[in-house]
C-alpha positions as CSV (number, residue, x, y, z in Angstrom):
1,X,92.0,113.9,117.2
2,X,95.3,113.5,115.4
3,X,97.9,110.8,116.4
4,X,101.5,110.6,115.4
5,X,103.9,107.7,115.8
6,X,107.6,108.7,115.6
7,X,110.5,106.2,115.3
8,X,108.5,103.3,116.8
9,X,110.7,100.3,117.3
10,X,109.6,97.0,119.0
11,X,111.7,93.9,119.4
12,X,110.7,90.4,120.5
13,X,114.0,88.8,121.4
14,X,116.1,88.8,118.2
15,X,113.0,89.6,116.0
16,X,112.5,93.3,115.1
17,X,108.7,93.6,114.6
18,X,108.7,97.4,114.1
19,X,111.8,99.2,112.9
20,X,111.7,103.0,113.2
21,X,108.1,103.4,112.1
22,X,106.7,106.9,111.4
23,X,102.9,107.2,110.9
24,X,100.3,109.9,111.1
25,X,96.6,109.3,111.8
26,X,94.2,112.2,111.3
27,X,90.6,112.8,112.5
28,X,87.9,112.6,109.9
29,X,90.1,110.3,107.7
30,X,90.4,106.6,106.9
31,X,94.0,105.5,106.8
32,X,94.4,102.2,105.0
33,X,97.3,100.1,106.4
34,X,98.6,97.3,104.2
35,X,101.3,94.7,104.7
36,X,102.2,91.0,104.3
37,X,101.5,88.6,107.2
38,X,104.0,89.4,109.8
39,X,104.9,92.8,108.4
40,X,104.4,94.4,111.8
41,X,100.9,96.0,111.4
42,X,99.2,94.4,114.4
43,X,102.3,95.0,116.6
44,X,102.3,98.7,115.7
45,X,98.6,99.0,116.5
46,X,99.0,97.1,119.7
47,X,101.6,99.7,120.7
48,X,99.2,102.5,119.7
49,X,96.4,101.0,121.8
50,X,98.6,100.4,124.9
51,X,98.9,96.6,124.7
52,X,102.6,96.8,124.0
53,X,105.2,99.4,125.0
54,X,107.7,100.5,122.3
55,X,111.4,99.9,122.9
56,X,112.1,103.2,121.1
57,X,110.1,106.1,119.7
58,X,107.2,108.1,121.0
59,X,103.4,108.6,120.5
60,X,101.9,112.1,120.2
61,X,98.3,112.9,120.5
62,X,97.4,116.4,119.1
63,X,101.1,117.2,119.3
64,X,101.6,116.1,122.9
65,X,103.7,113.1,123.9
66,X,101.9,110.3,125.8
67,X,103.1,107.2,127.5
68,X,100.7,104.2,127.8
69,X,101.3,101.8,130.7
70,X,98.5,99.5,129.5
71,X,95.4,99.2,127.3
72,X,93.4,101.2,129.9
73,X,95.6,104.2,129.2
74,X,95.0,103.8,125.5
75,X,91.2,103.7,126.0
76,X,91.4,106.7,128.4
77,X,93.2,108.6,125.7
78,X,90.4,107.8,123.2
79,X,92.0,105.0,121.2
80,X,89.9,101.8,120.6
81,X,90.9,98.7,118.8
82,X,88.5,96.2,117.2
83,X,90.5,93.0,117.0
84,X,90.4,90.5,114.1
85,X,89.1,87.8,116.5
86,X,86.0,89.0,118.4
87,X,86.2,89.4,122.2
88,X,82.6,88.9,123.1
89,X,80.8,86.8,125.7
90,X,78.3,84.6,123.7
91,X,75.8,84.2,126.6
92,X,75.6,87.9,127.3
93,X,73.4,90.3,125.5
94,X,74.7,93.1,123.2
95,X,74.2,95.7,125.9
96,X,75.9,93.6,128.6
97,X,78.9,93.0,126.3
98,X,79.2,96.7,125.4
99,X,79.2,97.9,129.0
100,X,81.4,95.1,130.4
101,X,84.1,96.6,132.5
102,X,82.6,100.1,132.5
103,X,79.1,99.2,133.7
104,X,76.7,102.1,134.5
105,X,75.4,101.8,138.0
106,X,72.5,103.3,139.9
107,X,71.9,103.8,143.6
108,X,73.6,101.4,145.9
109,X,76.0,100.4,143.1
110,X,73.6,98.1,141.2
111,X,74.0,97.6,137.5
112,X,71.7,100.0,135.6
113,X,70.8,97.8,132.6
114,X,68.0,100.2,131.5
115,X,70.6,103.0,131.2
116,X,73.0,100.7,129.5
117,X,70.4,99.8,126.8
118,X,69.5,103.5,126.4
119,X,73.2,104.4,125.8
120,X,73.7,101.5,123.3
121,X,70.5,102.6,121.4
122,X,71.8,106.2,121.3
123,X,75.1,105.1,119.7
124,X,73.2,102.7,117.4
125,X,71.1,105.6,116.1
126,X,74.0,108.0,115.8
127,X,76.1,105.8,113.6
128,X,73.5,103.6,111.9
129,X,74.8,100.4,113.4
130,X,71.3,98.8,113.9
131,X,72.3,96.3,116.6
132,X,69.5,94.9,118.9
133,X,70.6,95.7,122.4
134,X,68.8,92.8,124.1
135,X,69.8,90.0,121.8
136,X,72.3,87.4,122.9
137,X,75.6,87.5,121.1
138,X,75.4,83.8,120.2
139,X,72.2,84.5,118.4
140,X,73.7,87.1,116.1
141,X,75.3,86.6,112.7
142,X,79.0,87.3,112.4
143,X,78.4,90.6,110.6
144,X,76.4,92.0,113.5
145,X,78.9,90.7,116.1
146,X,81.4,92.9,114.3
147,X,79.2,95.9,114.9
148,X,79.0,95.0,118.6
149,X,82.8,95.3,118.8
150,X,82.6,98.8,117.2
151,X,79.8,99.7,119.7
152,X,82.2,98.7,122.5
153,X,84.9,101.2,121.5
154,X,82.4,103.9,120.7
155,X,80.8,103.4,124.1
156,X,84.2,104.1,125.6
157,X,84.2,107.4,123.6
158,X,87.0,106.4,121.3
159,X,88.1,109.1,118.8
160,X,90.6,106.7,117.0
161,X,89.3,103.4,115.8
162,X,91.7,100.7,114.8
163,X,89.9,98.1,112.7
164,X,92.1,94.9,112.3
165,X,91.0,92.8,109.4
166,X,87.3,93.8,110.0
167,X,85.9,92.2,106.8
168,X,87.7,88.9,107.1
169,X,84.6,86.9,108.0
170,X,81.9,89.1,106.4
171,X,79.9,88.3,103.3
172,X,80.0,90.7,100.3
173,X,76.7,92.2,101.4
174,X,77.9,92.7,104.9
175,X,81.1,94.3,103.7
176,X,79.1,97.0,101.8
177,X,77.0,97.7,104.9
178,X,80.2,97.8,107.0
179,X,81.8,100.4,104.6
180,X,78.7,102.6,105.1
181,X,79.3,102.5,108.9
182,X,83.0,103.4,108.4
183,X,82.0,106.4,106.3
184,X,79.5,107.5,108.9
185,X,82.3,107.3,111.6
186,X,84.6,109.3,109.4
187,X,81.9,112.0,108.8
188,X,81.6,112.2,112.6
189,X,85.2,113.2,112.8
190,X,86.6,109.8,114.0
191,X,90.2,108.8,112.9
192,X,90.1,105.3,111.5
193,X,92.9,102.9,110.8
194,X,91.7,100.2,108.4
195,X,93.9,97.1,108.3
196,X,93.2,94.6,105.6
197,X,94.8,92.4,102.9
198,X,92.1,93.1,100.4
199,X,93.4,95.6,98.0
200,X,90.1,96.6,96.4
201,X,88.7,97.4,99.9
202,X,91.7,99.7,100.7
203,X,91.1,101.5,97.4
204,X,87.4,101.8,98.0
205,X,87.2,103.0,101.6
206,X,90.6,104.8,102.3
207,X,91.6,108.4,102.0
208,X,95.3,107.6,102.4
209,X,97.3,104.4,102.2
210,X,100.5,103.3,104.1
211,X,102.2,100.0,103.2
212,X,104.4,98.0,105.6
213,X,107.0,95.4,104.8
214,X,109.4,93.7,107.2
215,X,108.5,96.1,110.1
216,X,108.9,99.4,108.1
217,X,106.8,101.8,106.2
218,X,107.9,101.2,102.6
219,X,105.3,103.3,100.7
220,X,102.5,105.8,101.0
221,X,100.0,107.2,98.6
222,X,96.6,108.4,97.5
223,X,94.2,105.5,96.7
224,X,92.7,107.6,93.9
225,X,96.0,107.3,91.9
226,X,97.1,103.9,93.0
227,X,96.2,100.5,91.5
228,X,95.9,97.1,93.1
229,X,99.1,96.1,91.2
230,X,100.9,99.1,92.7
231,X,99.9,98.2,96.3
232,X,100.7,94.5,95.8
233,X,104.2,95.3,94.6
234,X,104.8,97.6,97.5
235,X,103.6,94.9,99.9
236,X,105.6,92.0,98.6
237,X,108.5,93.7,97.0
238,X,107.9,92.2,93.5
239,X,105.2,92.1,90.9
240,X,102.3,89.8,91.9
241,X,100.0,87.9,89.5
242,X,96.3,88.3,90.2
243,X,95.4,85.4,87.9
244,X,95.7,81.7,88.6
245,X,98.1,80.1,86.1
246,X,96.7,76.7,85.2
247,X,96.2,74.4,82.3
248,X,92.9,72.8,81.3
249,X,91.8,70.2,83.8
250,X,91.8,66.5,82.9
251,X,89.3,64.9,85.2
252,X,89.6,61.2,86.0
253,X,87.6,58.9,88.2
254,X,85.2,60.1,90.8
255,X,87.1,60.9,94.0
256,X,84.2,62.2,96.1
257,X,80.6,61.2,95.6
258,X,77.9,62.7,97.8
259,X,74.4,61.2,97.4
260,X,71.1,62.5,98.8
261,X,73.0,63.9,101.8
262,X,71.0,65.5,104.7
263,X,72.8,67.3,107.6
264,X,71.0,68.8,110.5
265,X,71.9,71.9,112.6
266,X,72.1,71.7,116.4
267,X,68.4,72.8,116.6
268,X,67.5,70.0,114.2
269,X,66.8,72.3,111.3
270,X,68.0,71.1,107.9
271,X,71.4,72.6,106.9
272,X,72.1,70.4,103.9
273,X,69.0,69.3,102.0
274,X,69.2,66.0,100.0
275,X,72.4,67.2,98.2
276,X,74.2,65.4,95.4
277,X,77.6,66.2,94.0
278,X,80.7,64.7,92.5
279,X,84.4,65.7,92.6
280,X,86.7,63.9,90.2
281,X,90.4,63.4,90.4
282,X,92.3,66.0,88.6
283,X,89.7,68.8,88.9
284,X,88.9,71.7,91.1
285,X,85.3,72.1,92.1
286,X,84.3,75.4,93.7
287,X,81.2,75.9,95.8
288,X,79.9,79.5,95.6
289,X,77.2,80.9,97.8
290,X,76.4,83.5,100.4
291,X,77.7,82.3,103.8
292,X,75.1,80.5,105.9
293,X,73.5,78.4,103.1
294,X,74.8,75.1,104.4
295,X,78.4,75.2,103.0
296,X,79.9,74.8,106.5
297,X,77.7,71.8,107.4
298,X,78.4,70.2,104.0
299,X,82.2,70.4,104.6
300,X,81.9,69.2,108.2
301,X,79.9,66.1,107.0
302,X,82.4,65.3,104.3
303,X,85.3,65.6,106.7
304,X,83.7,63.7,109.6
305,X,83.2,66.7,111.9
306,X,79.4,66.4,111.6
307,X,77.1,63.4,111.3
308,X,75.0,62.8,108.2
309,X,71.4,62.4,109.1
310,X,70.9,60.4,105.9
311,X,72.5,59.9,102.5
312,X,75.9,58.6,101.6
313,X,79.5,59.9,101.2
314,X,81.9,57.8,99.0
315,X,85.6,58.6,98.9
316,X,87.7,56.9,96.1
317,X,85.1,54.1,95.8
318,X,84.8,53.5,99.6
319,X,81.7,54.3,101.6
320,X,83.0,56.6,104.4
321,X,79.7,57.9,105.7
322,X,80.3,56.6,109.2
323,X,84.1,56.9,109.2
324,X,85.8,58.9,111.9
325,X,87.9,62.0,111.2
326,X,91.1,60.0,111.7
327,X,89.9,57.3,109.3
328,X,89.2,59.8,106.6
329,X,92.6,61.4,107.1
330,X,94.3,58.0,106.8
331,X,92.5,57.4,103.6
332,X,94.1,60.5,102.1
333,X,91.6,63.3,102.8
334,X,93.1,66.8,103.6
335,X,91.0,69.4,105.3
336,X,91.7,73.2,105.5
337,X,89.0,74.3,107.9
338,X,87.2,77.7,107.6
339,X,87.8,78.4,111.3
340,X,91.5,77.6,112.1
341,X,91.1,78.3,115.8
342,X,88.1,76.0,116.2
343,X,89.1,73.1,114.0
344,X,92.6,73.6,112.6
345,X,95.1,74.3,115.4
346,X,95.8,74.3,119.2
347,X,97.0,77.8,120.1
348,X,98.9,76.7,123.2
349,X,100.8,73.9,121.3
350,X,104.1,74.7,119.6
351,X,104.2,75.3,115.8
352,X,106.0,72.0,115.4
353,X,103.3,70.2,117.4
354,X,100.6,71.8,115.3
355,X,102.4,70.8,112.1
356,X,101.9,67.1,113.0
357,X,98.6,67.5,114.9
358,X,96.8,64.9,112.7
359,X,99.9,62.7,111.8
360,X,101.9,62.3,115.0
361,X,100.8,58.7,115.3
362,X,102.0,57.8,111.8
363,X,105.4,57.2,110.3
364,X,107.9,59.0,110.1
365,X,106.8,60.8,113.3
366,X,105.8,57.7,115.4
367,X,108.2,55.3,117.0
368,X,105.7,52.9,118.4
369,X,104.8,54.3,121.8
370,X,106.9,57.5,121.3
371,X,107.1,60.5,119.0
372,X,110.3,61.0,117.0
373,X,110.6,64.7,118.0
374,X,113.8,65.4,116.0
375,X,112.0,64.4,112.8
376,X,108.9,66.5,113.8
377,X,111.1,69.5,114.4
378,X,113.0,69.1,111.1
379,X,109.8,68.6,109.2
380,X,108.1,71.6,110.8
381,X,111.1,73.8,110.0
382,X,110.9,72.7,106.3
383,X,107.2,73.4,106.1
384,X,107.7,76.9,107.6
385,X,110.3,77.7,104.9
386,X,108.2,76.2,102.1
387,X,105.0,78.1,103.1
388,X,106.7,81.2,104.4
389,X,105.4,80.8,107.9
390,X,107.3,83.7,109.6
391,X,108.5,82.7,113.0
392,X,111.9,82.8,114.7
393,X,111.4,79.2,116.0
394,X,109.1,76.2,115.6
395,X,109.2,75.8,119.4
396,X,107.0,78.9,119.9
397,X,103.3,78.6,120.7
398,X,101.2,78.8,117.5
399,X,99.1,81.4,119.2
400,X,102.0,83.8,118.9
401,X,101.8,83.8,115.2
402,X,99.9,86.5,113.3
403,X,96.5,85.3,111.9
404,X,97.9,84.9,108.4
405,X,100.9,82.9,109.5
406,X,98.6,80.6,111.5
407,X,96.6,80.0,108.3
408,X,99.7,79.2,106.3
409,X,100.8,76.8,109.1
410,X,97.5,74.9,108.7
411,X,97.6,74.9,104.9
412,X,101.2,73.6,105.0
413,X,100.3,70.7,107.3
414,X,97.4,69.7,105.0
415,X,99.1,70.1,101.6
416,X,102.6,68.7,102.4
417,X,101.5,65.1,102.8
418,X,100.2,62.4,100.4
419,X,96.6,63.1,99.7
420,X,93.8,62.1,97.2
421,X,91.3,64.7,98.1
422,X,91.7,68.3,99.4
423,X,88.8,70.0,101.1
424,X,89.7,73.7,101.4
425,X,87.2,76.0,103.1
426,X,88.2,79.7,103.0
427,X,91.8,78.6,102.3
428,X,93.2,82.1,101.9
429,X,91.2,84.0,104.6
430,X,93.4,86.6,106.2
431,X,96.3,86.1,103.8
432,X,98.3,88.7,101.9
433,X,98.4,88.8,98.1
434,X,101.8,87.0,97.9
435,X,100.6,84.2,100.2
436,X,97.4,83.9,98.3
437,X,99.3,83.5,95.0
438,X,101.4,80.7,96.5
439,X,98.4,78.8,98.1
440,X,96.5,79.0,94.9
441,X,99.5,77.5,93.0
442,X,99.7,74.7,95.5
443,X,96.0,73.8,95.2
444,X,96.4,73.7,91.4
445,X,99.5,71.6,91.8
446,X,97.5,69.1,93.9
447,X,94.9,69.0,91.1
448,X,97.6,68.4,88.5
449,X,99.0,65.5,90.6
450,X,95.6,63.8,90.4
451,X,93.9,65.0,93.6
452,X,90.3,66.0,93.6
453,X,90.0,69.5,95.1
454,X,86.9,71.0,96.6
455,X,87.0,74.7,97.3
456,X,84.5,76.6,99.4
457,X,85.0,80.3,99.5
458,X,83.0,83.5,100.1
459,X,85.4,85.2,97.6
460,X,83.8,84.8,94.2
461,X,87.0,85.9,92.5
462,X,88.8,83.0,94.2
463,X,86.1,80.5,93.1
464,X,86.2,81.9,89.5
465,X,90.0,81.8,89.4
466,X,90.6,78.3,90.8
467,X,87.6,76.2,89.8
468,X,87.1,74.0,86.7
469,X,83.5,73.6,87.7
470,X,81.4,75.8,89.9
471,X,78.5,74.6,92.0
472,X,76.2,77.2,93.6
473,X,74.7,76.4,97.0
474,X,71.5,78.0,98.2
475,X,69.3,77.0,101.2
476,X,71.2,73.7,101.6
477,X,71.0,72.6,98.0
478,X,73.0,72.8,94.8
479,X,70.9,75.0,92.7
480,X,73.2,75.6,89.7
481,X,76.3,74.2,88.0
482,X,78.7,76.1,85.7
483,X,81.5,74.9,83.5
484,X,84.4,77.3,84.2
485,X,86.9,75.9,81.7
486,X,89.0,78.8,80.6
487,X,87.2,81.0,83.1
488,X,84.1,81.2,80.9
489,X,81.4,80.9,83.6
490,X,79.0,83.8,83.7
491,X,79.6,85.9,86.9
492,X,76.2,87.5,86.7
493,X,74.4,84.2,86.4
494,X,76.4,82.8,89.4
495,X,75.4,85.9,91.4
496,X,71.7,85.4,90.6
497,X,72.0,81.7,91.6
498,X,73.7,82.7,94.9
499,X,70.7,85.0,95.6
500,X,68.3,82.1,94.9
501,X,66.9,83.7,91.8
502,X,67.4,80.7,89.6
503,X,67.7,76.9,89.8
504,X,69.0,74.2,87.6
505,X,72.1,73.7,85.6
506,X,73.9,76.3,83.5
507,X,76.7,76.0,81.0
């Protein structure tokens, strides 16, 4: 099935999200769609899937104009969208989630779960998804949950699959497996739109690339002849540096000291196992590791979101093991959480309210029993400009922002105040190359101003580019340490340590 968008324009008040967009999507092909945060990619795909109606322009399927009144029409026409944030019911099984809304029924209208499981298994086998039909969603790792979302649209017989930031929360190993699934879908004749900010992924998996900027298509090309630098310049409108510009670190006093720390998971299994580490002022320490080896629990314990079962956490010479989140914040700890929706923002609150979410009770925002809203609004507007949070107004709900702009909002709030220690977990997840460049520069700026900076990232390139020292975490413990002065750490040795193949310190 081939789809063509002609002259698509979409406005939200005075904001033009899509401006006369022309795009062709062909069966048996992967179209890579690139663009900065807020460039209009998701809006255009929401129009294609029937969630939005265009103000101008038309959609043609196999040469025939179609009009969608809602997402049901898009699904009926064979267009399925896998959203960046999963839309699954955690306490339902895979099969129950897949058939939700289009449940197969037997005699007397009863749900035919046996038939549902059989249909799910058939799709599993056809496309090599390997998802257990009877497992609860809450018991599946993120990478498998992603496949369930794909199962849902395939079950509805979609011929066009829109994949919106599909690898944002996947490990490198899961990404490779995911690419295999994308290729099998392409070989089956499906048309695939692959939306991502990761340039190397576009070059690896796409047959054709289109680049959006400020609501328009500004460039197209063959990934076989394009470079990452070419794509980045088309996206941002200027050359982009892929290396972090920084001087040699000058570490000072210990800012964070973690001693013999043990953190348990909800099921009482050990997530962090007698861990010891130090972060000094004026240095960036990066924690590398395959996701799921205790990094999240470690960050939650340091920031007060999880309780330490035993051990001690010292911040700037003060024992904060039993401090609340607010107390740690007041001491000068900043936290960029890995899951902005769970721990970093309130979607229904305005952008301005989110910008002071952890500081509204402090000066200059607090007037005793009241909040100084004019100051809040002025500050929020400044933060939006400084961090390029693209919004027509700070009075809009934060949930209206694109995922990348939500992330920039959280980063702005944490980095624009006086801090001594910055804990940044997946700080650039979902950001475009221009925004990544800026966030990296601000983290190095915090280091140079004397902060200790702890980075946790599933992107090894990010860890290598930012860190002065690299710690590798495996099975809840620090298993290796690398000096990365001048970027001299051995990538292969780090990879081996991440896989648990070696323990001990390395230079």
